[in-house]
C-alpha positions, 0 to 999 in steps of 0.5 A: 963395682960394689963395696963390701958393705953393700954386699954384706947388706944384701946378704943380711937382707937375703937372710932376713927374707929367708927367715921371714919366709920360713916363719911365714911357712911355719905359721901357715902350717899351724893355721892349716892344721888348726883350720882342718881341726876346727872344720872336723869339729864343726862337721861332728857338731853338724852331724850330731845336730842333724841326727837330733833334728831327724829324730825330732822330725820323726817323732813329730811326724808320728805324733801328727799321724797318731793325732789324725788317726785319733789314737796312740797305738801301734796298729798296722795299716792292714789291721786298721783296714780289716777293722774298718772293713768288718765294721762296714760289713756289720753295718750292712748286715 
């Protein structure tokens, strides 16, 4: 037979465990919300950096092609080809 003190002690321990578990659950929810917010912010930052990097790469590629061509103007490939073709024909004539 158990004494009333040990039963009371067990109830207190049980109540303490429930309080501790409730606090743990609350802390876990707060951490999950904070983590999800920080992940969302990190995704936004990463997206912004990716967009800036893509623009920079596009500009560098354009500059590289223009340097290779030797000029800095927006001439289509057809116009460039027709100009070269006319120059070749003029040299033959």
